[in-house]
VEXVEXNU-789714 format. One record per residue: residue number from 1; y, x, z of N, C-alpha, C, CB in turn. Coordinates in steps of 0.2 Angstrom, whole numbers, plus 5000, padded with zeros to 4 digits. Each point is the difference from the previous one (the first is absolute). Glycine has a CB too. Example, Ala and Ser with C-alpha at 12.3 -4.5 7.8 and 13.67 -1.06 7.14 Angstrom:
2
(1 (4972 5066 5039) (5006 4996 5000) (5006 5004 5000) (4994 4991 5006))
(2 (5011 5007 4990) (5006 5004 5001) (5005 4996 5003) (4997 5006 4990))
//
This chain:
307
(1 (6323 6629 5920) (5006 5003 5003) (5003 5004 4995) (4995 5001 5011))
(2 (5012 4997 4988) (5004 5004 4995) (5002 5006 5002) (5004 4989 4996))
(3 (4999 5016 5000) (5002 5006 5001) (4997 5005 4996) (5001 4997 5012))
(4 (5001 5010 4989) (4998 5005 4996) (4997 5006 5004) (5008 4997 4991))
(5 (4986 5005 5007) (4997 5006 5003) (5000 5006 4995) (4993 4993 5008))
(6 (5010 5012 4994) (5000 5006 4995) (4995 5005 5003) (5012 4999 4997))
(7 (4983 5003 4999) (4994 5004 5002) (5001 5007 4997) (4993 4991 5001))
(8 (5008 5014 5004) (5001 5007 4998) (4993 5003 4998) (5010 5002 5008))
(9 (4989 5001 4987) (4993 5003 4998) (5001 5006 4996) (4995 4988 4999))
(10 (5000 5016 5001) (5000 5006 4995) (4999 4997 4993) (4995 5008 5009))
(11 (5006 4997 4986) (4999 4998 4993) (4993 5000 4997) (5012 5003 4999))
(12 (4983 5000 5005) (4994 5001 4997) (4997 4994 4998) (4999 5011 5006))
(13 (4996 4988 4989) (4997 4994 4999) (4996 4997 5006) (4999 5004 4988))
(14 (4998 5000 5016) (4997 4998 5006) (5004 4997 5005) (4991 5008 4998))
(15 (5015 4995 5003) (5005 4998 5005) (5003 4994 4998) (5003 5011 5003))
(16 (4998 4988 4990) (5003 4994 4998) (4995 4994 5000) (5008 5007 4992))
(17 (4986 4995 5007) (4995 4995 5001) (5000 4997 5007) (4993 5005 4991))
(18 (5007 4999 5014) (5000 4998 5007) (5006 4996 5001) (4994 5011 5003))
(19 (5012 4991 4995) (5006 4996 5001) (4999 4993 4997) (5007 5011 5001))
(20 (4991 4989 4993) (4999 4994 4996) (4995 4995 5004) (5003 5006 4989))
(21 (4992 4997 5014) (4995 4997 5003) (5003 4997 5007) (4991 5007 4995))
(22 (5013 4996 5008) (5003 4998 5006) (5005 4994 4998) (4999 5011 5006))
(23 (5004 4990 4988) (5005 4995 4998) (4996 4993 4998) (5008 5009 4995))
(24 (4986 4992 5002) (4996 4994 4999) (4998 4996 5006) (4996 5006 4989))
(25 (5002 4998 5016) (4998 4997 5006) (5006 4997 5004) (4991 5009 5001))
(26 (5015 4994 4998) (5006 4997 5003) (5001 4993 4996) (5005 5011 5004))
(27 (4995 4989 4990) (5001 4994 4996) (4996 4995 5001) (5004 5007 4991))
(28 (4989 4994 5011) (4995 4995 5002) (5002 4997 5006) (4991 5006 4994))
(29 (5012 4998 5011) (5002 4997 5006) (5006 4997 5000) (4994 5009 5005))
(30 (5011 4993 4991) (5007 4998 5000) (5002 4999 4992) (5003 5006 5011))
(31 (4995 4988 4986) (5001 4999 4993) (5008 5001 4998) (4990 4993 5000))
(32 (5014 5005 5004) (5007 5000 4998) (5003 5007 5001) (5001 4988 5004))
(33 (4996 5017 4999) (5002 5007 5001) (5001 5004 4994) (4995 4999 5011))
(34 (5011 5004 4988) (5001 5004 4994) (4999 5007 5002) (5008 4993 4995))
(35 (4988 5011 5001) (4998 5007 5002) (5002 5005 4994) (4990 4995 5007))
(36 (5013 5010 4995) (5002 5005 4995) (4996 5007 5003) (5011 4994 4997))
(37 (4987 5010 4998) (4998 5007 5001) (5005 5005 4999) (4989 4996 4997))
(38 (5012 5008 5008) (5005 5006 5000) (4996 5006 4999) (5009 4994 5007))
(39 (4990 5009 4987) (4996 5006 4999) (5004 5006 5002) (4994 4994 4990))
(40 (5003 5010 5014) (5003 5007 5002) (4995 5005 4999) (5006 4994 5009))
(41 (4997 5012 4991) (4996 5007 4999) (5000 5003 5007) (5003 5001 4987))
(42 (4992 5001 5015) (4999 5004 5006) (4999 5007 4999) (4995 4990 5005))
(43 (5006 5014 5001) (4999 5008 4999) (4993 5001 4998) (5009 5002 5009))
(44 (4986 4995 4993) (4993 5001 4998) (4999 4999 4992) (4997 4997 5012))
(45 (5007 4998 4986) (5000 4999 4992) (5003 5005 4996) (5000 4988 5003))
(46 (5005 5016 5000) (5003 5005 4996) (4997 5007 5000) (5010 4994 5003))
(47 (4986 5007 5003) (4997 5007 5000) (4993 4999 4998) (5007 5003 5009))
(48 (4991 4998 4984) (4994 4999 4997) (4996 5007 4999) (5005 4989 4995))
(49 (4999 5017 5006) (4996 5006 4998) (4998 5004 5006) (5007 5000 4990))
(50 (4993 4997 5016) (4998 5003 5006) (4996 4995 5004) (5011 5007 5000))
(51 (4984 4996 5003) (4995 4996 5004) (5004 4997 5006) (4990 5007 4997))
(52 (5009 4987 5004) (5004 4997 5006) (4999 5003 5006) (4999 4989 4994))
(53 (4996 5014 5008) (4998 5003 5006) (5005 5006 5001) (4988 4997 5000))
(54 (5014 5006 4994) (5005 5006 5000) (5007 4998 5000) (4992 5006 4994))
(55 (5010 4988 5005) (5007 4997 5000) (5002 5000 5007) (4998 4994 4989))
(56 (4998 5003 5015) (5002 4999 5007) (5003 4994 5001) (5001 5012 5002))
(57 (5001 4986 5005) (5003 4994 5001) (4996 4994 5000) (5010 5005 4995))
(58 (4993 4990 5008) (4996 4993 5000) (5004 4995 4997) (4995 5003 5010))
(59 (5002 4992 4987) (5004 4994 4997) (5002 5002 4993) (5003 4996 5011))
(60 (4994 5008 4986) (5002 5002 4993) (5000 4995 4995) (4995 5011 5002))
(61 (5001 4983 4999) (5000 4995 4996) (5004 4993 5002) (4989 5005 4996))
(62 (5014 4996 5010) (5003 4994 5003) (5007 5001 5002) (4989 4997 5004))
(63 (5013 5009 4998) (5007 5000 5002) (5006 4997 4997) (4996 5011 5004))
(64 (5003 4990 4989) (5006 4997 4996) (4999 4992 5000) (5000 5010 4993))
(65 (4994 4987 5008) (4999 4993 5000) (5003 4998 5007) (4990 5000 4992))
(66 (5009 5003 5013) (5002 4999 5007) (5008 5000 5000) (4989 5004 5005))
(67 (5014 5001 4991) (5007 5000 5000) (5003 4995 4996) (4999 5012 5001))
(68 (4997 4985 4994) (5003 4994 4997) (5000 4994 5004) (4995 5005 4990))
(69 (5001 4994 5015) (5000 4995 5005) (5006 5001 5004) (4988 4998 5000))
(70 (5013 5008 5003) (5005 5001 5005) (5007 5000 4996) (4992 5007 5006))
(71 (5008 4994 4988) (5007 5000 4996) (5001 4993 4998) (4999 5011 4996))
(72 (4996 4984 5004) (5002 4993 4998) (4998 4999 4993) (5009 4999 5009))
(73 (4988 5006 4988) (4998 4999 4993) (4993 4996 4999) (5006 5011 4997))
(74 (4991 4988 5008) (4993 4996 5000) (4999 4998 5007) (4995 5007 4991))
(75 (5001 4987 5009) (4998 4997 5007) (4994 5003 5002) (5006 4990 4997))
(76 (4989 5011 4998) (4994 5003 5002) (4998 5006 4996) (4996 4988 5004))
(77 (4999 5016 4998) (4997 5005 4996) (4992 4999 5000) (5010 5008 5002))
(78 (4987 4993 4993) (4993 4999 5000) (4997 5007 4999) (5000 4989 4995))
(79 (4995 5013 5009) (4997 5007 5001) (4992 4999 5000) (5010 5004 5006))
(80 (4987 5002 4991) (4993 5001 5002) (5000 5003 5007) (4997 5002 4988))
(81 (5000 4995 5016) (5000 5002 5007) (4998 5007 5001) (4998 4989 5004))
(82 (4998 5014 4992) (4998 5007 5001) (5006 5005 4999) (4989 4997 4996))
(83 (5017 5000 5000) (5006 5004 4999) (5005 5000 5006) (4998 4998 4988))
(84 (5001 4997 5017) (5005 4999 5005) (4999 5004 5006) (5000 4988 4996))
(85 (5006 5016 5005) (4999 5004 5006) (4999 4996 5007) (5008 5008 4994))
(86 (4990 4995 5011) (4999 4997 5006) (5006 4998 5003) (4990 5007 5002))
(87 (5016 4997 4998) (5006 4998 5002) (5004 4997 4995) (5000 5009 5009))
(88 (5003 4985 4992) (5005 4997 4995) (5007 5000 5003) (4991 4992 4997))
(89 (5014 5008 4998) (5007 5000 5002) (5001 4995 5005) (5003 5004 4988))
(90 (5002 4997 5016) (5003 4996 5005) (5002 4993 4997) (5003 5010 5007))
(91 (4995 4985 4995) (5002 4993 4997) (4995 4997 4995) (5011 5004 5003))
(92 (4984 5000 4995) (4995 4998 4995) (4993 4999 5003) (5007 5005 4991))
(93 (4989 4991 5007) (4993 4999 5002) (4996 4998 4994) (5003 4998 5012))
(94 (4990 5002 4989) (4996 4997 4995) (4999 4993 5002) (4994 5011 4998))
(95 (5009 4985 4999) (5000 4993 5002) (4993 4996 4998) (5012 5000 4999))
(96 (4985 5002 4996) (4993 4997 4998) (4996 5005 4997) (5006 4989 4998))
(97 (4987 5011 5003) (4996 5004 4996) (4995 4995 4997) (5001 5010 5008))
(98 (4998 4990 4985) (4996 4996 4997) (4992 5001 5000) (5010 4999 4992))
(99 (4986 4997 5007) (4993 5001 5000) (4998 5006 4996) (4998 4987 5001))
(100 (4998 5017 5002) (4998 5006 4997) (4996 5000 4994) (5001 5005 5011))
(101 (5000 4999 4984) (4995 5001 4994) (4995 5005 5002) (5009 4997 4991))
(102 (4986 5004 5005) (4995 5005 5002) (5003 5007 5001) (4991 4993 4993))
(103 (5008 5010 5013) (5004 5006 5002) (4996 5006 4997) (5004 4994 5010))
(104 (4990 5006 4987) (4997 5006 4998) (5003 5004 4995) (4990 4994 5004))
(105 (5008 5012 4995) (5002 5004 4995) (4995 4999 4994) (5005 5009 5008))
(106 (4997 4993 4986) (4995 4999 4994) (5000 5007 4996) (5002 4987 5000))
(107 (4992 5014 4997) (5000 5005 4995) (5000 4997 4993) (4993 5007 5008))
(108 (5012 4997 4988) (5000 4998 4993) (4999 5006 4996) (5008 4991 5003))
(109 (4987 5008 4992) (4998 5005 4995) (4999 4997 4994) (4995 5007 5009))
(110 (5007 4997 4985) (4998 4998 4994) (4993 5002 4997) (5013 5000 4998))
(111 (4985 5006 5004) (4994 5003 4998) (4994 4999 5004) (5007 5008 4995))
(112 (4994 4991 5012) (4995 5000 5005) (4999 4993 5003) (5002 5012 5002))
(113 (4992 4986 4999) (4999 4993 5003) (5000 4999 5007) (4993 4999 4990))
(114 (5008 5007 5014) (5000 4999 5007) (5001 5007 5004) (4993 4990 4999))
(115 (5008 5010 5007) (5000 5006 5004) (4994 5005 4999) (5006 4994 5008))
(116 (4988 5003 4991) (4994 5005 5000) (5000 5002 4993) (4994 4994 5009))
(117 (5010 5004 4986) (4999 5002 4993) (5006 5006 4999) (4995 4989 4996))
(118 (5009 5012 5008) (5006 5005 4999) (4997 5007 5000) (5008 4992 5005))
(119 (4994 5013 4991) (4998 5006 5001) (5002 5004 5006) (5001 5001 4988))
(120 (4995 5004 5014) (5001 5003 5007) (5007 5002 5001) (4988 5004 5000))
(121 (5015 4999 4994) (5007 5002 5001) (5005 4996 4996) (4995 5011 5000))
(122 (5004 4982 5002) (5004 4995 4996) (5007 5001 5002) (4991 4992 5001))
(123 (5013 5006 4994) (5008 5000 5001) (5002 4993 5002) (5002 5009 4991))
(124 (5000 4991 5015) (5001 4993 5003) (5007 5000 5002) (4988 4998 5004))
(125 (5016 4997 4994) (5007 4999 5001) (5001 4995 5006) (5003 5003 4988))
(126 (5002 4999 5017) (5002 4996 5005) (5007 5002 5003) (4988 4997 5003))
(127 (5016 4999 4999) (5006 5001 5003) (5000 5001 5007) (5006 4994 4991))
(128 (4989 5006 5012) (4999 4999 5008) (4996 5005 5003) (5001 4988 4998))
(129 (5002 5015 5007) (4996 5005 5004) (4995 4997 5004) (5010 5006 5001))
(130 (4991 4987 5001) (4994 4996 5003) (4994 5000 4996) (5009 4993 5006))
(131 (4992 5005 4987) (4994 5000 4996) (4997 5007 4999) (5005 4990 4994))
(132 (5000 5015 5005) (4998 5006 4998) (4995 5003 5006) (5011 5002 4994))
(133 (4991 4997 5012) (4996 5003 5006) (4993 4997 5000) (5011 5003 5006))
(134 (4989 4990 4993) (4993 4997 5000) (4996 5001 4994) (5006 4991 5007))
(135 (4997 5010 4987) (4996 5001 4994) (4997 5007 5001) (5007 4992 4993))
(136 (4998 5013 5009) (4998 5007 5000) (4994 5001 5005) (5011 5003 4997))
(137 (4989 4993 5009) (4995 5000 5005) (4993 4998 4997) (5009 4997 5009))
(138 (4991 4998 4986) (4994 4998 4998) (4998 5003 4993) (5002 4990 5006))
(139 (5003 5013 4990) (4999 5003 4994) (5004 5006 5000) (4998 4989 4994))
(140 (5000 5017 5009) (5004 5006 5001) (5001 5003 4994) (4996 5001 5011))
(141 (5000 4998 4983) (5001 5004 4994) (5005 4997 4995) (4989 5004 5002))
(142 (5013 4989 5000) (5005 4997 4996) (5006 5004 5000) (4995 4989 5002))
(143 (5009 5010 4992) (5007 5003 5000) (5004 4994 5000) (4997 5010 4993))
(144 (5007 4990 5013) (5004 4994 5001) (5007 5002 4998) (4994 4996 5010))
(145 (5009 5000 4985) (5006 5002 4996) (5005 4995 5002) (4994 5005 4991))
(146 (5012 4997 5011) (5006 4995 5002) (5001 4995 4994) (5005 5009 5008))
(147 (4996 4985 4993) (5001 4995 4995) (5006 4995 5003) (4988 5001 4996))
(148 (5017 4999 5000) (5006 4996 5002) (5001 4995 4995) (5005 5009 5007))
(149 (5000 4986 4994) (5002 4995 4995) (4997 4993 5002) (5001 5009 4991))
(150 (5001 4986 5006) (4998 4993 5001) (4993 5000 4997) (5011 4995 5000))
(151 (4986 4999 5001) (4993 4999 4999) (4999 5001 4992) (4998 4992 5010))
(152 (5006 5005 4986) (4999 5001 4993) (5001 5008 4998) (5005 4988 4998))
(153 (4999 5015 5005) (5001 5007 4998) (4994 5004 5002) (5012 4999 5001))
(154 (4985 5000 5005) (4994 5003 5002) (4994 4999 4995) (5004 4999 5012))
(155 (4995 4994 4986) (4995 4999 4996) (5001 5003 4993) (4999 4989 5006))
(156 (5007 5012 4992) (5001 5003 4993) (4998 5007 5001) (5009 4992 4997))
(157 (4992 5012 5008) (4999 5007 5001) (4992 5000 5000) (5011 5002 5007))
(158 (4986 4994 4996) (4992 5000 5000) (4998 4999 4993) (5000 4995 5012))
(159 (5002 5000 4984) (4998 4999 4994) (5001 5006 4995) (5002 4987 5002))
(160 (5004 5016 5000) (5001 5006 4995) (4996 5006 5001) (5012 4996 5000))
(161 (4983 5004 5005) (4996 5005 5001) (5002 5005 5006) (4996 4998 4988))
(162 (5009 5001 5015) (5002 5005 5005) (4996 5000 5006) (5012 4998 4996))
(163 (4984 4996 5005) (4996 4999 5006) (4993 4998 4998) (5010 4998 5008))
(164 (4985 5003 4996) (4993 4997 4999) (5000 4993 5004) (4995 5011 4999))
(165 (5009 4989 5006) (5001 4993 5004) (5006 5000 5004) (4988 4999 5000))
(166 (5015 4996 5002) (5005 4999 5004) (4998 4995 5006) (5009 5003 4991))
(167 (4995 4998 5015) (4999 4995 5005) (5006 4997 5002) (4991 5007 5004))
(168 (5009 4986 4996) (5006 4996 5001) (4998 4994 5005) (5004 5002 4988))
(169 (5001 4995 5014) (4999 4994 5005) (4997 4994 4995) (5009 5004 5009))
(170 (4986 4993 4993) (4997 4995 4996) (5005 4994 5000) (4989 5004 5003))
(171 (5015 4994 5002) (5004 4995 5001) (5005 5000 4994) (4999 4999 5012))
(172 (5004 5007 4986) (5005 5000 4995) (4996 4999 4993) (5007 5008 5007))
(173 (4987 4994 4992) (4997 4999 4994) (4999 4992 4999) (4994 5012 5001))
(174 (5003 4985 5004) (4999 4993 5000) (5007 4996 4999) (4990 5001 5007))
(175 (5015 5001 4996) (5006 4996 4999) (5003 5001 4993) (5002 5002 5012))
(176 (4997 5003 4985) (5002 5002 4993) (4996 4997 4995) (5006 5010 5004))
(177 (4988 4987 4998) (4995 4997 4995) (4996 5006 4997) (5008 4991 4998))
(178 (4991 5014 5006) (4996 5006 4997) (4994 5001 5003) (5011 5005 4998))
(179 (4986 4990 5006) (4994 5001 5003) (4994 5002 4996) (5004 4991 5008))
(180 (4996 5006 4985) (4995 5002 4996) (5000 5008 4998) (5001 4988 4995))
(181 (5004 5015 5007) (5000 5008 4999) (4997 5004 5006) (5010 4998 4992))
(182 (4989 4998 5013) (4997 5004 5006) (4993 5002 4999) (5008 4993 5007))
(183 (4990 5013 4994) (4994 5003 4999) (4995 4998 5006) (5005 5009 4993))
(184 (4998 4992 5013) (4996 5000 5006) (5005 4998 5006) (4991 5008 4996))
(185 (5008 4987 5008) (5003 4999 5007) (4997 5005 5005) (5002 4988 4997))
(186 (5003 5016 5006) (4997 5005 5005) (4999 4997 5007) (5006 5009 4993))
(187 (4988 4992 5010) (4999 4998 5006) (5004 5004 5005) (4988 4998 4997))
(188 (5015 4998 5008) (5005 5003 5005) (4996 5005 5004) (5006 4990 5001))
(189 (4988 5010 4999) (4996 5006 5004) (5001 5006 4996) (4992 4992 5005))
(190 (5009 5008 4989) (5001 5006 4996) (5008 5001 5000) (4990 4998 4992))
(191 (5014 4997 5006) (5007 5001 5000) (5004 4995 5003) (4998 5006 4989))
(192 (5003 4995 5018) (5004 4995 5003) (5007 4999 4998) (4993 5003 5010))
(193 (5009 4991 4989) (5007 4998 4997) (5006 5003 5004) (4995 4990 4994))
(194 (5011 5009 5003) (5006 5002 5003) (5002 4994 5005) (5003 5007 4990))
(195 (5001 4995 5015) (5002 4995 5005) (5004 4995 4996) (5001 5009 5009))
(196 (4997 4985 4992) (5004 4994 4996) (4998 4999 4993) (5009 5002 5008))
(197 (4987 5002 4989) (4998 4999 4993) (4998 4993 4998) (4997 5012 5000))
(198 (5005 4985 4995) (4998 4993 4998) (5004 4995 5003) (4989 5004 4998))
(199 (5016 4997 5006) (5004 4995 5004) (5007 5001 4997) (4993 5000 5010))
(200 (5010 4994 4989) (5007 4999 4998) (5004 4998 5006) (4997 4997 4988))
(201 (5009 5006 5013) (5004 4998 5005) (5007 4998 4998) (4994 5008 5007))
(202 (5009 4988 4996) (5007 4998 4999) (5005 5002 5005) (4995 4990 4994))
(203 (5009 5014 5005) (5005 5002 5005) (5007 4997 4999) (4994 5011 5000))
(204 (5009 4987 5006) (5006 4997 5000) (5004 5001 5006) (4995 4991 4993))
(205 (5011 5006 5008) (5004 5001 5006) (4997 4996 5006) (5010 5002 4993))
(206 (4989 5001 5012) (4998 4997 5006) (5003 4994 5002) (4996 5011 5004))
(207 (5011 4989 4995) (5004 4994 5002) (5002 4995 4995) (5005 5008 5008))
(208 (4992 4993 4986) (5001 4995 4995) (4995 4994 5001) (5004 5009 4991))
(209 (4998 4986 5013) (4995 4995 5002) (4998 4996 4994) (5006 4999 5010))
(210 (4998 5000 4985) (4998 4996 4994) (4995 5003 4996) (5011 4995 4999))
(211 (4990 5012 4999) (4995 5003 4996) (4993 5001 5004) (5010 5006 4995))
(212 (4991 4995 5012) (4993 5001 5004) (4997 4993 4999) (5005 5009 5008))
(213 (4998 4986 4992) (4997 4993 5000) (4997 4999 4993) (5008 4996 5009))
(214 (4995 5006 4986) (4998 4999 4993) (4993 5004 4999) (5012 4998 4996))
(215 (4988 5008 5006) (4994 5004 4999) (4994 4999 5005) (5008 5009 4995))
(216 (4994 4988 5010) (4994 4999 5005) (4994 4997 4998) (5009 4998 5008))
(217 (4991 4997 4987) (4994 4997 4998) (4995 5005 4996) (5006 4989 4999))
(218 (4997 5017 4999) (4996 5004 4996) (4997 5005 5004) (5008 4999 4991))
(219 (4993 5001 5015) (4997 5005 5005) (4993 4998 5001) (5011 5002 5006))
(220 (4984 5004 4994) (4993 4999 5002) (4999 5003 5006) (4997 5000 4988))
(221 (5001 4997 5018) (4999 5003 5006) (4995 5005 5000) (5004 4990 5005))
(222 (4990 5009 4992) (4994 5004 5000) (5002 5007 4997) (4993 4990 4999))
(223 (5010 5010 4995) (5002 5006 4997) (5005 5003 5004) (4998 4995 4989))
(224 (5007 5002 5014) (5005 5003 5004) (4997 5003 5006) (5008 4991 4997))
(225 (4987 5007 5006) (4997 5003 5006) (4997 5006 4998) (4998 4989 5005))
(226 (4998 5011 4989) (4997 5006 4998) (5005 5006 4998) (4991 4993 4995))
(227 (5014 5005 5002) (5006 5005 4998) (5003 5002 5006) (5002 4995 4989))
(228 (4999 5001 5016) (5003 5002 5006) (4996 5005 5004) (5005 4989 5001))
(229 (4988 5011 4999) (4996 5005 5003) (5000 5006 4996) (4993 4991 5004))
(230 (5007 5009 4989) (5000 5006 4996) (5007 5003 5001) (4992 4995 4992))
(231 (5013 5002 5008) (5007 5003 5001) (5001 5003 5007) (5005 4992 4992))
(232 (4992 5005 5013) (5000 5002 5007) (4997 5007 5000) (5000 4989 5005))
(233 (4994 5011 4992) (4996 5007 4999) (5005 5005 4997) (4989 4994 4999))
(234 (5014 5004 4995) (5004 5005 4997) (5006 5002 5004) (4996 4995 4989))
(235 (5007 5000 5015) (5006 5002 5004) (4998 5005 5005) (5005 4989 4998))
(236 (4989 5010 5005) (4999 5005 5006) (4998 5007 4997) (4996 4990 5007))
(237 (5001 5010 4987) (4999 5006 4996) (5006 5003 4997) (4988 4996 4998))
(238 (5018 5001 5002) (5006 5002 4997) (4999 5001 4993) (5004 5005 5011))
(239 (4992 4991 4985) (4999 5001 4993) (5004 4996 4996) (4989 5002 5003))
(240 (5012 5001 4991) (5004 4997 4995) (4995 4997 4995) (5010 5007 5001))
(241 (4992 4991 4993) (4995 4997 4995) (4997 5006 4996) (5007 4989 5000))
(242 (4996 5017 5001) (4997 5005 4995) (4997 5006 5004) (5009 4997 4992))
(243 (4987 5001 5014) (4997 5005 5004) (4992 4998 5000) (5010 5002 5007))
(244 (4986 5002 4994) (4992 4999 5000) (4998 4995 5005) (4998 5011 4994))
(245 (5005 4983 5007) (4998 4996 5005) (4997 4993 4997) (5009 5005 5008))
(246 (4986 4993 4994) (4997 4994 4997) (4998 4995 5005) (4995 5006 4991))
(247 (5006 4988 5008) (4999 4995 5005) (4998 4993 4997) (5007 5006 5008))
(248 (4988 4990 4995) (4999 4994 4997) (4998 4995 5006) (4997 5005 4988))
(249 (5006 4990 5013) (4998 4995 5005) (4997 4994 4996) (5009 5003 5008))
(250 (4986 4994 4994) (4997 4994 4997) (4998 4995 5006) (4995 5007 4991))
(251 (5005 4986 5007) (4998 4995 5005) (4993 4999 4999) (5012 4995 5000))
(252 (4984 5005 5005) (4993 4998 4999) (4998 4996 5006) (4998 5011 4995))
(253 (5001 4982 5003) (4998 4995 5005) (5005 5000 5005) (4988 5002 4997))
(254 (5018 4998 5002) (5005 4999 5004) (5002 5006 5004) (4996 4989 5001))
(255 (5001 5016 4998) (5002 5007 5003) (5003 5004 4995) (4990 4999 5008))
(256 (5014 5006 4995) (5003 5005 4996) (4997 5007 5000) (5011 4993 5002))
(257 (4987 5009 4992) (4996 5006 5000) (5005 5005 4996) (4988 4995 5000))
(258 (5013 5011 5003) (5005 5005 4998) (4997 5007 4999) (5009 4993 5005))
(259 (4991 5009 4989) (4998 5007 4999) (5006 5005 4998) (4989 4995 4996))
(260 (5011 5011 5006) (5005 5005 4998) (4997 5007 4999) (5008 4993 5007))
(261 (4996 5010 4988) (4998 5007 4999) (5006 5005 4999) (4989 4995 4994))
(262 (5010 5011 5008) (5005 5005 4998) (4996 5006 4998) (5008 4996 5009))
(263 (4995 5007 4985) (4996 5005 4997) (5004 5006 4997) (4992 4992 4998))
(264 (5005 5014 5002) (5004 5005 4996) (5000 4999 4993) (4996 5008 5009))
(265 (5009 4993 4988) (5001 4999 4992) (4994 5003 4996) (5012 4999 5002))
(266 (4985 5007 5000) (4995 5003 4996) (4993 4997 5002) (5007 5010 4999))
(267 (4993 4985 5006) (4993 4997 5001) (4996 5004 5005) (5001 4995 4989))
(268 (5002 5010 5014) (4996 5004 5004) (4998 4997 5007) (5005 5010 4994))
(269 (4999 4985 5008) (4999 4997 5006) (5003 4993 4999) (5001 5011 5007))
(270 (4995 4984 4995) (5003 4993 5001) (4998 4997 5007) (4999 4999 4987))
(271 (5005 4999 5016) (4999 4997 5007) (5000 4992 4999) (5005 5011 5006))
(272 (4990 4986 4997) (5000 4993 4999) (4998 4996 5007) (4996 5002 4988))
(273 (5006 4992 5012) (4999 4996 5006) (5001 4993 4999) (5003 5009 5007))
(274 (4994 4987 4997) (5001 4992 4999) (5000 4997 5007) (4993 5000 4989))
(275 (5010 4994 5011) (5001 4996 5006) (5000 4993 4998) (5007 5009 5005))
(276 (4991 4987 5000) (4999 4992 4999) (5003 4997 5006) (4990 5001 4993))
(277 (5013 4993 5005) (5003 4996 5006) (5003 4993 4997) (5003 5011 5006))
(278 (5000 4986 4999) (5003 4993 4998) (5006 5001 4995) (4996 4996 5011))
(279 (5005 4999 4985) (5005 5000 4995) (5007 5001 5004) (4993 4993 4992))
(280 (5008 5004 5014) (5006 5000 5004) (5001 5007 5002) (4998 4988 5004))
(281 (4997 5016 4996) (5001 5007 5002) (5002 5005 4995) (4992 4998 5009))
(282 (5010 5000 4985) (5000 5004 4994) (5004 5006 5001) (5000 4990 4993))
(283 (5006 5009 5010) (5004 5006 5001) (4997 5005 5004) (5010 4993 4998))
(284 (4988 5005 5008) (4996 5004 5005) (4994 5004 4997) (5004 4992 5009))
(285 (4993 5004 4987) (4994 5003 4996) (5002 5006 4996) (4994 4989 5000))
(286 (5011 5010 4996) (5003 5006 4996) (5002 5006 5004) (5004 4991 4992))
(287 (4999 5007 5013) (5003 5006 5005) (4994 5004 5003) (5010 4994 5002))
(288 (4985 5002 5000) (4994 5003 5003) (4996 5004 4995) (4999 4990 5008))
(289 (5000 5007 4986) (4996 5004 4995) (5004 5007 4999) (4995 4989 4995))
(290 (5011 5010 5004) (5004 5006 4999) (4999 5006 5006) (5009 4993 4994))
(291 (4991 5004 5012) (4999 5005 5005) (4993 5003 5000) (5007 4993 5007))
(292 (4988 5003 4991) (4993 5003 4999) (5000 5005 4994) (4995 4990 5004))
(293 (5009 5009 4991) (5000 5005 4994) (5004 5006 5002) (4999 4991 4992))
(294 (5006 5008 5012) (5004 5006 5003) (4996 5004 5004) (5010 4994 4999))
(295 (4986 5003 5006) (4995 5004 5004) (4995 5004 4997) (5002 4991 5008))
(296 (4996 5006 4986) (4995 5004 4996) (5003 5005 4995) (4993 4990 5001))
(297 (5013 5011 4999) (5003 5005 4996) (5005 4998 4995) (4990 5006 5002))
(298 (5012 4988 4997) (5004 4998 4995) (5007 5003 5000) (4994 4989 5000))
(299 (5008 5012 5006) (5007 5003 5001) (5000 5007 4997) (5002 4994 5011))
(300 (4993 5010 4990) (4999 5006 4997) (5001 5000 4992) (4993 5004 5010))
(301 (5003 4991 4987) (5000 5000 4993) (5007 4998 4998) (4988 4996 5000))
(302 (5015 4999 5003) (5007 4997 4998) (5005 5006 5001) (4997 4988 5003))
(303 (5003 5016 5002) (5005 5005 5001) (4999 5005 4994) (4999 4999 5012))
(304 (4995 5002 4986) (4999 5005 4994) (5003 4997 4993) (4990 5005 5006))
(305 (5009 4988 4994) (5002 4997 4994) (5008 5000 4999) (4989 4993 5000))
(306 (5014 5005 5006) (5007 5000 5001) (5003 5007 4999) (4999 4989 5007))
(307 (4997 5016 4995) (5003 5007 4999) (5005 5001 5006) (4998 5000 4987))
//
C-alpha cells in the first residue's frame, strides 16, 4: 500500500529505537509504505533537575506527540505504555499495542554482583516512587537517590561512581542492546513493575480509517488484555505514571492474573492484592483489584502522596 506515515517520537535513543522498530514492523506488513520520523521534545525531556513526582501533571512524555497528531504533523505517535495517561485527548486512541518485552525491573551495578552483595547503606538511583517504596520496604537502610535522564545518561552516572547501583526497566536495556550490563533481574515479588512497562503503544486518530488499518497487524491481543487490566487498575486509583502504584497482569494457561501494589514512598507501608479471571474480564479485573486496594487503605496512602 503506497503512502506516507509520519511517526511522532521523542528524541531519546530508546524512544527513537521504539519508533524505528514500529517503522520496521510496518514496512514488513506494507513494503510500499514510506515512513518518516518526526522527532519532538516533551516537557518531561526538558525538566531534568527535578524528580518527576515533584513536577506534577500527567502525560509529561506524550502531550507534545499527541498535539503533533492533532495538528497534522504526524499520523501516529509511538509511546512506552507506562508513560501514557489513562485519559487520552478527544479524538485519539491507542490503535495498537505490540507484543510485550520482559516487564521486569533490573539492577545494574559496576562494583557489586547482585542485590545481596550491596552494602547495607547502598546508594541506589531510581527515578520512580514506585521503585523507591518497594525497595525501601525490603532494604530500609538503602539511600534512594533521584536519578533522571535517558538510559545512557543514567549508566554514565553509575559508572562515574555517583551510585552503588541503579534500577531501570529491563525492556529498555534489552532494546538498546545493553542486556549484558544487567547485574540482576528483579523478581516482581520484590519490585512489581510499572503499569504498562515493557509494552509499546501506537496512538492515532480514532477516525483515521487508513492508519488504523495499517497498524492493525501489529496489535498483540494478549499484551493488550494485560495492559487493559493494568490501566483499569490505575484509572480507578486515579494514578499517574509518577505515583507509587505498581501493577502487572500476566496470562497463565488462558487466564489473566493481575497483581497490584500501592506504597508509601519511604517504604513504611505497602498494600498489595491480586486477582484472577478470564481474559475477556480484563477491565473489570483491574477495577475490582483497585477496589480491594482502596478498601485496604490505598486511598489514604495516595491522598498523603498527592498532598
